[in-house]
MARBA-3410 file (N, C-alpha, C, O; in Angstrom, 1 decimal):
174
-101.1,-104.1,12.3,-101.8,-103.7,11.1,-101.6,-102.2,10.9,-101.5,-101.8,9.7 ~ -101.7,-101.4,11.9,-101.4,-100.0,11.7,-100.0,-99.7,11.2,-99.8,-98.8,10.4 ~ -99.0,-100.4,11.7,-97.7,-100.2,11.2,-97.6,-100.6,9.8,-96.9,-99.9,9.0 ~ -98.2,-101.6,9.4,-98.3,-102.0,8.0,-98.9,-101.0,7.1,-98.4,-100.6,6.0 ~ -100.0,-100.4,7.6,-100.7,-99.4,6.8,-99.9,-98.1,6.7,-99.7,-97.5,5.6
-99.2,-97.7,7.8,-98.3,-96.5,7.8,-97.2,-96.7,6.9,-96.8,-95.9,6.1 ~ -96.5,-97.9,6.9,-95.4,-98.2,6.0,-95.8,-98.2,4.6,-95.0,-97.7,3.7 ~ -97.0,-98.7,4.3,-97.5,-98.8,2.9,-97.7,-97.4,2.4,-97.3,-97.0,1.3 ~ -98.4,-96.5,3.2,-98.7,-95.2,2.8,-97.4,-94.4,2.6,-97.3,-93.6,1.7 ~ -96.5,-94.5,3.6,-95.2,-93.8,3.5,-94.5,-94.2,2.2,-94.0,-93.3,1.5
-94.4,-95.5,1.9,-93.7,-95.9,0.7,-94.5,-95.4,-0.6,-93.8,-94.9,-1.5 ~ -95.8,-95.4,-0.6,-96.5,-94.9,-1.7,-96.3,-93.4,-1.9,-96.0,-93.0,-3.1 ~ -96.4,-92.6,-0.9,-96.2,-91.2,-1.0,-94.8,-90.8,-1.4,-94.5,-89.8,-1.9 ~ -93.8,-91.7,-1.0,-92.4,-91.4,-1.3,-92.0,-91.9,-2.7,-90.9,-91.7,-3.2 ~ -93.0,-92.7,-3.3,-92.7,-93.2,-4.6,-91.8,-94.4,-4.6,-91.1,-94.7,-5.6
-91.7,-95.1,-3.5,-90.9,-96.3,-3.3,-91.8,-97.5,-3.2,-93.0,-97.4,-2.9 ~ -91.2,-98.7,-3.3,-91.9,-99.9,-3.1,-91.6,-100.5,-1.7,-90.4,-100.5,-1.3 ~ -92.6,-100.9,-1.0,-92.5,-101.5,0.3,-92.0,-102.9,0.1,-92.8,-103.8,-0.4 ~ -90.8,-103.2,0.4,-90.2,-104.5,0.1,-90.4,-105.5,1.3,-90.7,-106.7,1.1 ~ -90.1,-105.1,2.5,-90.0,-106.0,3.6,-90.9,-105.4,4.7,-90.9,-104.3,5.0
-91.7,-106.3,5.3,-92.5,-106.0,6.4,-92.0,-106.8,7.6,-91.8,-108.0,7.5 ~ -91.7,-106.1,8.7,-91.1,-106.8,9.9,-92.2,-107.7,10.6,-92.8,-107.2,11.5 ~ -92.3,-108.9,10.1,-93.2,-109.8,10.8,-94.7,-109.7,10.3,-95.0,-108.6,9.9 ~ -95.4,-110.7,10.4,-96.8,-110.6,10.0,-97.7,-109.9,10.9,-97.5,-109.8,12.1 ~ -98.7,-109.2,10.4,-99.6,-108.5,11.2,-100.6,-109.5,11.9,-101.0,-110.4,11.2
-100.9,-109.3,13.2,-101.9,-110.2,13.8,-103.2,-110.3,13.0,-103.8,-109.3,12.7 ~ -103.6,-111.5,12.7,-104.9,-111.7,12.0,-104.8,-111.3,10.5,-105.8,-111.3,9.8 ~ -103.6,-110.9,10.1,-103.4,-110.4,8.7,-103.6,-111.4,7.6,-103.9,-111.0,6.5 ~ -103.6,-112.7,7.9,-103.8,-113.7,6.9,-105.3,-114.0,6.7,-105.7,-114.7,5.7 ~ -106.1,-113.6,7.6,-107.5,-114.0,7.6,-108.3,-113.0,6.6,-108.1,-111.8,6.7
-109.2,-113.6,5.8,-110.0,-112.7,4.9,-111.1,-112.0,5.8,-111.9,-112.7,6.4 ~ -111.2,-110.7,5.7,-112.2,-110.0,6.4,-112.5,-108.7,5.6,-111.6,-108.3,4.8 ~ -113.7,-108.1,5.8,-113.9,-106.8,5.2,-113.3,-105.8,6.1,-113.1,-106.0,7.3 ~ -113.0,-104.6,5.5,-112.3,-103.6,6.3,-112.5,-102.2,5.6,-112.8,-102.2,4.4 ~ -112.4,-101.2,6.4,-112.4,-99.8,5.9,-111.2,-99.1,6.5,-110.8,-99.4,7.7
-110.6,-98.3,5.7,-109.5,-97.5,6.2,-109.9,-96.0,6.1,-110.3,-95.6,5.0 ~ -109.7,-95.3,7.2,-110.0,-93.8,7.2,-108.7,-93.1,7.4,-107.9,-93.5,8.3 ~ -108.5,-92.0,6.6,-107.3,-91.2,6.8,-107.7,-89.8,7.1,-108.6,-89.2,6.4 ~ -107.1,-89.1,8.1,-107.3,-87.7,8.4,-106.0,-87.0,8.3,-104.9,-87.6,8.4 ~ -106.1,-85.7,8.0,-104.9,-84.8,7.9,-105.2,-83.7,8.9,-106.2,-82.9,8.7
-104.4,-83.5,9.9,-104.6,-82.5,10.9,-106.0,-82.5,11.4,-106.6,-81.5,11.7 ~ -106.5,-83.7,11.6,-107.8,-83.9,12.2,-109.0,-83.9,11.3,-110.2,-84.1,11.7 ~ -108.8,-83.5,10.0,-109.9,-83.4,9.0,-109.9,-84.7,8.2,-108.9,-85.1,7.7 ~ -111.1,-85.2,8.0,-111.3,-86.4,7.1,-110.8,-86.1,5.7,-111.1,-85.1,5.1 ~ -110.0,-87.0,5.2,-109.4,-86.8,3.9,-109.6,-88.1,3.0,-109.2,-88.1,1.8
-110.2,-89.1,3.6,-110.5,-90.3,2.8,-111.0,-91.5,3.7,-110.5,-91.6,4.8 ~ -111.9,-92.2,3.1,-112.4,-93.4,3.8,-112.9,-94.3,2.7,-113.8,-94.1,1.9 ~ -112.2,-95.5,2.6,-112.5,-96.4,1.5,-112.5,-97.8,2.2,-111.7,-98.1,3.1 ~ -113.3,-98.7,1.7,-113.3,-100.1,2.2,-114.1,-101.1,1.4,-114.6,-100.7,0.3 ~ -114.1,-102.3,1.9,-114.8,-103.4,1.3,-115.6,-104.1,2.5,-115.1,-104.3,3.5
-116.9,-104.3,2.2,-117.7,-105.0,3.2,-117.2,-106.4,3.4,-117.2,-106.9,4.5 ~ -116.9,-107.1,2.3,-116.4,-108.4,2.4,-115.2,-108.6,1.5,-115.1,-107.8,0.5 ~ -114.3,-109.5,1.8,-113.2,-109.8,0.9,-112.7,-111.2,1.1,-112.8,-111.8,2.2 ~ -112.2,-111.8,0.0,-111.7,-113.1,0.1,-110.2,-113.0,0.2,-109.5,-114.1,0.3 ~ -109.6,-111.8,0.2,-108.2,-111.6,0.3,-107.8,-111.6,1.7,-108.6,-111.2,2.6
-106.5,-111.9,2.0,-106.0,-111.7,3.4,-106.2,-110.2,3.8,-106.0,-109.3,3.0 ~ -106.5,-110.1,5.1,-106.7,-108.7,5.6,-105.5,-107.8,5.4,-105.7,-106.6,5.1 ~ -104.3,-108.3,5.6,-103.1,-107.5,5.5,-103.0,-106.9,4.0,-102.7,-105.7,3.9 ~ -103.3,-107.7,3.1,-103.3,-107.3,1.7,-104.4,-106.2,1.4,-104.1,-105.2,0.7 ~ -105.6,-106.5,2.0,-106.7,-105.6,1.8,-106.4,-104.2,2.4,-106.6,-103.2,1.8
-105.8,-104.2,3.6,-105.5,-103.0,4.3,-104.4,-102.2,3.5,-104.5,-100.9,3.4 ~ -103.5,-102.9,2.9,-102.4,-102.2,2.1,-103.1,-101.5,0.9,-102.8,-100.3,0.6 ~ -104.0,-102.2,0.3,-104.7,-101.6,-0.9,-105.6,-100.4,-0.4,-105.6,-99.4,-1.1 ~ -106.3,-100.6,0.7,-107.3,-99.6,1.1,-106.6,-98.3,1.6,-107.2,-97.2,1.4 ~ -105.5,-98.4,2.3,-104.8,-97.2,2.8,-104.4,-96.3,1.6,-104.5,-95.1,1.7
-103.9,-96.9,0.6,-103.5,-96.1,-0.6,-104.8,-95.5,-1.3,-104.8,-94.3,-1.7 ~ -105.8,-96.3,-1.4,-107.1,-95.8,-2.0,-107.7,-94.7,-1.2,-108.2,-93.7,-1.8 ~ -107.7,-94.8,0.1,-108.2,-93.8,1.0,-107.4,-92.5,0.8,-108.0,-91.4,0.8 ~ -106.1,-92.6,0.7,-105.3,-91.4,0.5,-105.3,-90.8,-0.9,-105.0,-89.6,-1.0 ~ -105.7,-91.6,-1.8,-105.6,-91.1,-3.2,-106.9,-91.1,-4.0,-107.1,-90.2,-4.8
-107.8,-92.0,-3.7,-108.9,-92.2,-4.6,-110.3,-91.8,-4.1,-111.3,-91.9,-4.9 ~ -110.4,-91.3,-2.9,-111.7,-90.9,-2.4,-112.0,-89.6,-3.1,-111.4,-88.5,-2.9 ~ -113.0,-89.6,-4.0,-113.3,-88.5,-4.9,-113.8,-87.3,-4.1,-113.9,-86.2,-4.7 ~ -114.2,-87.4,-2.9,-114.6,-86.2,-2.1,-113.5,-85.3,-1.7,-113.7,-84.1,-1.4 ~ -112.2,-85.8,-1.8,-111.1,-85.0,-1.3,-109.9,-85.0,-2.3,-109.8,-85.9,-3.2
-109.1,-84.0,-2.1,-107.8,-84.0,-2.9,-106.9,-85.1,-2.4,-106.9,-85.4,-1.2 ~ -106.1,-85.7,-3.2,-105.2,-86.8,-2.8,-104.2,-86.2,-1.7,-103.8,-85.0,-1.8 ~ -103.9,-87.1,-0.8,-102.9,-86.7,0.2,-101.5,-86.6,-0.4,-101.1,-87.4,-1.2 ~ -100.8,-85.6,0.0,-99.4,-85.4,-0.5,-98.3,-85.9,0.5,-98.6,-86.1,1.7 ~ -97.1,-86.0,0.0,-96.0,-86.4,0.8,-95.8,-85.4,1.9,-95.4,-85.8,3.0
-96.0,-84.1,1.6,-95.8,-83.1,2.6,-96.8,-83.1,3.8,-96.5,-82.6,4.8 ~ -97.9,-83.8,3.6,-98.9,-83.9,4.6,-98.7,-85.1,5.5,-99.4,-85.3,6.5 ~ -97.8,-86.0,5.1,-97.6,-87.3,5.8,-97.5,-87.2,7.3,-98.0,-88.0,8.0 ~ -96.8,-86.2,7.8,-96.5,-86.1,9.2,-97.8,-85.8,10.0,-97.9,-86.1,11.2 ~ -98.8,-85.3,9.3,-100.1,-85.0,10.0,-101.2,-86.0,9.7,-102.3,-85.8,10.1
-100.9,-87.0,8.9,-101.8,-88.0,8.6,-102.0,-89.0,9.8,-101.1,-89.4,10.4 ~ -103.3,-89.3,10.1,-103.6,-90.3,11.0,-104.5,-91.4,10.4,-105.4,-91.1,9.6 ~ -104.2,-92.6,10.7,-104.9,-93.8,10.0,-105.7,-94.5,11.0,-105.3,-94.7,12.2 ~ -106.9,-94.8,10.6,-107.8,-95.6,11.4,-108.3,-96.8,10.6,-108.7,-96.7,9.4 ~ -108.3,-98.0,11.2,-108.7,-99.2,10.5,-109.9,-99.8,11.2,-109.9,-99.9,12.4
-110.9,-100.1,10.4,-112.1,-100.8,11.0,-112.2,-102.1,10.3,-112.5,-102.2,9.1 ~ -112.1,-103.2,11.1,-112.2,-104.6,10.6,-113.6,-105.0,10.9,-114.0,-105.1,12.0 ~ -114.3,-105.4,9.8,-115.7,-105.7,9.9,-116.1,-107.1,10.2,-115.4,-108.1,9.8 ~ -117.1,-107.3,11.0,-117.7,-108.7,11.1,-118.6,-108.9,9.8,-118.8,-108.0,9.1 ~ -119.1,-110.1,9.7,-120.0,-110.4,8.6,-121.3,-109.6,8.8,-121.9,-109.7,9.9
-121.8,-108.9,7.8,-123.1,-108.3,7.9,-124.3,-109.3,8.2,-124.3,-110.3,7.5 ~ -125.2,-108.9,9.1,-126.3,-109.8,9.4,-127.6,-109.0,9.0,-127.8,-107.9,9.4 ~ -128.5,-109.7,8.3,-129.7,-109.0,7.9,-130.6,-108.7,9.2,-130.7,-109.5,10.1 ~ -131.1,-107.5,9.2,-132.0,-107.1,10.3,-133.4,-107.2,9.8,-133.9,-106.3,9.0 ~ -134.1,-108.2,10.2,-135.4,-108.4,9.7,-136.3,-109.0,10.9,-136.0,-110.0,11.4
-137.3,-108.3,11.2,-137.8,-107.1,10.7,-136.9,-105.9,11.1,-136.2,-106.0,12.2 ~ -136.9,-104.9,10.4,-136.1,-103.7,10.7,-136.8,-102.9,11.8,-138.0,-102.5,11.6 ~ -136.1,-102.7,12.9,-136.7,-101.9,14.0,-135.6,-101.2,14.6,-134.5,-101.8,15.0 ~ -135.7,-99.9,14.8,-134.7,-99.0,15.3,-134.2,-99.6,16.7,-133.0,-99.5,17.0 ~ -135.1,-100.1,17.5,-134.7,-100.6,18.8,-133.8,-101.8,18.8,-133.2,-102.2,19.8
-133.6,-102.4,17.6,-132.7,-103.6,17.5,-131.3,-103.2,17.1,-130.4,-104.0,17.0 ~ -131.1,-101.9,17.0,-129.7,-101.4,16.7,-129.2,-100.7,17.9,-129.8,-99.9,18.6 ~ -127.9,-101.0,18.2,-127.2,-100.3,19.3,-126.2,-99.3,18.7,-125.2,-99.7,18.1 ~ -126.5,-98.1,19.0,-125.6,-97.0,18.5,-124.2,-97.2,19.2,-124.2,-97.4,20.4 ~ -123.2,-97.1,18.4,-121.8,-97.3,19.0,-121.3,-98.7,18.8,-120.1,-98.9,18.8
-122.2,-99.6,18.7,-121.8,-101.0,18.5,-122.0,-101.4,17.1,-121.1,-102.1,16.5 ~ -123.2,-101.1,16.5,-123.6,-101.6,15.2,-123.3,-100.5,14.1,-123.4,-99.3,14.3 ~ -122.8,-101.0,13.0,-122.7,-100.3,11.8,-123.9,-100.7,10.9,-124.5,-101.7,11.2 ~ -124.2,-99.9,9.9,-125.4,-100.2,9.1,-125.0,-100.3,7.6,-124.1,-99.5,7.1 ~ -125.6,-101.2,6.9,-125.5,-101.4,5.5,-126.9,-101.4,5.0,-127.7,-102.2,5.4
-127.2,-100.6,4.0,-128.6,-100.5,3.4,-128.4,-100.8,1.9,-127.6,-100.3,1.2 ~ -129.3,-101.7,1.4,-129.3,-102.0,0.0,-130.8,-102.0,-0.5,-131.7,-102.5,0.1 ~ -130.9,-101.4,-1.7,-132.2,-101.5,-2.4,-131.9,-101.4,-3.9,-131.4,-100.4,-4.4 ~ -132.1,-102.5,-4.6,-131.7,-102.5,-6.0,-130.2,-102.3,-6.1,-129.4,-103.0,-5.5 ~ -129.8,-101.3,-7.0,-128.4,-101.0,-7.1,-127.9,-100.0,-6.1,-126.7,-99.8,-6.0
-128.8,-99.4,-5.4,-128.4,-98.4,-4.4,-127.9,-99.1,-3.1,-128.6,-100.1,-2.6 ~ -126.8,-98.7,-2.6,-126.3,-99.2,-1.3,-125.4,-98.2,-0.6,-124.8,-97.4,-1.3 ~ -125.4,-98.3,0.7,-124.5,-97.4,1.5,-124.2,-98.1,2.8,-125.0,-98.9,3.3 ~ -123.1,-97.7,3.4,-122.6,-98.2,4.6,-122.1,-97.1,5.5,-121.5,-96.2,5.0 ~ -122.5,-97.1,6.8,-121.9,-96.2,7.8,-121.3,-97.1,8.9,-122.0,-98.0,9.4
-120.1,-96.8,9.2,-119.4,-97.5,10.3,-120.0,-97.3,11.6,-120.7,-96.3,11.8 ~ -119.8,-98.2,12.6,-120.4,-98.0,13.9,-120.0,-96.7,14.6,-120.8,-96.2,15.4 ~ -118.8,-96.2,14.4,-118.4,-95.0,15.1,-119.0,-93.7,14.5,-118.9,-92.7,15.2 ~ -119.7,-93.8,13.4,-120.2,-92.6,12.8,-121.4,-92.0,13.6,-121.4,-90.8,13.9 ~ -122.3,-92.8,14.1,-123.5,-92.3,14.8,-123.1,-91.6,16.1,-123.5,-90.5,16.4
-122.2,-92.2,16.9,-121.8,-91.5,18.2,-121.0,-90.2,17.9,-121.1,-89.2,18.6 ~ -120.2,-90.2,16.8,-119.4,-89.0,16.5,-120.3,-87.9,16.1,-119.9,-86.7,16.4 ~ -121.5,-88.1,15.6,-122.5,-87.1,15.2,-123.6,-86.9,16.2,-124.4,-86.0,16.1 ~ -123.6,-87.7,17.3,-124.6,-87.6,18.3,-126.0,-88.1,17.8,-127.0,-87.6,18.3 ~ -126.0,-89.0,16.9,-127.2,-89.5,16.3,-127.8,-90.7,17.1,-127.1,-91.4,17.8
-129.2,-90.7,17.2,-129.9,-91.9,17.7,-130.1,-92.9,16.5,-129.6,-92.6,15.4 ~ -130.8,-93.9,16.8,-130.9,-95.0,15.8,-131.7,-94.6,14.6,-131.3,-95.0,13.5 ~ -132.8,-93.9,14.8,-133.6,-93.5,13.6,-132.8,-92.6,12.7,-132.9,-92.7,11.5 ~ -132.1,-91.6,13.3,-131.3,-90.7,12.5,-130.2,-91.4,11.7,-129.8,-91.1,10.6 ~ -129.6,-92.4,12.4,-128.5,-93.2,11.8,-129.1,-94.0,10.6,-128.5,-94.1,9.6
-130.3,-94.6,10.8,-130.9,-95.3,9.7,-131.2,-94.3,8.5,-131.0,-94.7,7.4 ~ -131.7,-93.2,8.9,-132.1,-92.2,7.8,-130.8,-91.7,7.1,-130.8,-91.6,5.8 ~ -129.7,-91.5,7.8,-128.5,-91.0,7.2,-127.9,-92.1,6.2,-127.4,-91.8,5.2 ~ -128.0,-93.3,6.6,-127.5,-94.4,5.8,-128.4,-94.5,4.5,-127.8,-94.7,3.4 ~ -129.7,-94.4,4.6,-130.5,-94.4,3.5,-130.2,-93.2,2.5,-130.1,-93.4,1.3
-130.1,-92.0,3.1,-129.7,-90.9,2.3,-128.4,-91.0,1.6,-128.2,-90.7,0.4 ~ -127.4,-91.6,2.3,-126.1,-91.8,1.7,-126.2,-92.8,0.4,-125.5,-92.6,-0.5 ~ -127.2,-93.7,0.5,-127.4,-94.6,-0.6,-128.2,-94.0,-1.8,-128.5,-94.6,-2.8 ~ -128.7,-92.7,-1.5,-129.5,-92.0,-2.5,-131.0,-92.4,-2.4,-131.7,-92.1,-3.4 ~ -131.3,-92.9,-1.3,-132.7,-93.3,-1.1,-133.4,-92.2,-0.2,-132.8,-91.4,0.4
-134.7,-92.3,-0.1,-135.5,-91.5,0.8,-135.1,-91.8,2.2,-134.7,-93.0,2.5 ~ -135.1,-90.9,3.1,-134.7,-91.1,4.5,-135.4,-92.2,5.2,-134.9,-92.9,6.0 ~ -136.7,-92.4,4.8,-137.5,-93.4,5.5,-137.5,-94.7,4.7,-138.3,-95.6,5.0 ~ -136.6,-94.9,3.7,-136.6,-96.1,2.9,-136.3,-97.4,3.7,-136.7,-98.5,3.3 ~ -135.7,-97.2,4.9,-135.5,-98.4,5.8,-136.7,-99.0,6.3,-136.7,-100.2,6.7
-137.9,-98.3,6.2,-139.1,-98.8,6.7,-139.8,-99.7,5.6,-140.8,-100.4,5.9 ~ -139.3,-99.6,4.4,-139.9,-100.3,3.2,-139.3,-101.7,3.2,-138.1,-101.9,3.3 ~ -140.2,-102.7,3.0,-139.8,-104.1,2.9,-138.8,-104.4,1.8,-138.1,-105.4,1.8 ~ -138.8,-103.6,0.7,-137.9,-103.8,-0.4,-136.5,-103.3,-0.1,-135.6,-103.6,-0.9 ~ -136.3,-102.6,1.0,-135.0,-102.2,1.4,-134.4,-103.2,2.4,-135.0,-103.5,3.4
-133.2,-103.7,2.1,-132.5,-104.6,3.0,-131.6,-103.8,3.9,-130.9,-102.9,3.5 ~ -131.7,-104.1,5.2,-130.8,-103.4,6.2,-130.1,-104.5,6.9,-130.6,-105.5,7.3 ~ -128.8,-104.3,7.0,-127.9,-105.2,7.7,-127.1,-104.5,8.8,-126.9,-103.3,8.7 ~ -126.8,-105.2,9.9,-126.0,-104.6,10.9,-124.6,-105.4,10.9,-124.6,-106.5,10.4 ~ -123.6,-104.8,11.4,-122.3,-105.4,11.6,-121.6,-104.7,12.7,-122.0,-103.6,13.1
-120.6,-105.3,13.2,-119.7,-104.7,14.1,-118.3,-104.5,13.5,-118.0,-105.1,12.5 ~ -117.5,-103.7,14.2,-116.2,-103.4,13.7,-115.2,-103.3,14.9,-115.5,-102.8,15.9 ~ -114.1,-103.9,14.7,-112.9,-103.7,15.6,-112.2,-102.5,15.0,-111.6,-102.6,13.9 ~ -112.2,-101.5,15.8,-111.7,-100.2,15.3,-110.4,-99.8,16.1,-110.4,-99.9,17.3 ~ -109.3,-99.5,15.3,-108.1,-99.1,16.0,-107.4,-98.1,15.1,-107.5,-98.2,13.9
-106.8,-97.1,15.8,-106.2,-96.0,15.0,-105.0,-95.5,15.7,-104.6,-95.8,16.8 ~ -104.3,-94.7,14.9,-103.0,-94.1,15.5,-103.4,-93.0,16.4,-104.4,-92.3,16.2 ~ -102.6,-92.8,17.4,-102.8,-91.7,18.4,-102.5,-90.4,17.7,-101.7,-90.3,16.7 ~ -103.0,-89.3,18.1,-102.6,-88.0,17.6,-103.7,-87.1,17.6,-103.5,-85.9,17.1
END
């Protein structure tokens, strides 16, 4: 899957079309949600994903790696000149499970990712985010709520839906 993402990004940045992929990616035909994160010289430069998808995972990853490199509005698009220092990480998501009642002790930092929804507001943080920042479960819940544009304690309100999910995370060395 990483080789497919790398070949797709290289072709995109080179302005060419990826014609042939050497063999199918393992699990690539299965529909799953996924996120692709790209860094340049160790700095985050894009993270884009879909919680759920009916498309084959391989097709979704190809779409997401380009979107992460080009369309994440927080960052300038990645250039061909930066390609040598780009690192790709793919997070393949499990189905989100409602957490009801919501209780911080029911979340395992490092294993669980969070999805928060309330009305039109929603946000997701991948399982690796909390340990990367040294967060405990309550801070993780608060950060996800704030990312959704909600009050930090919105997770305590019954009108806010909280879901957990897990992710199989794999990335390029570097």
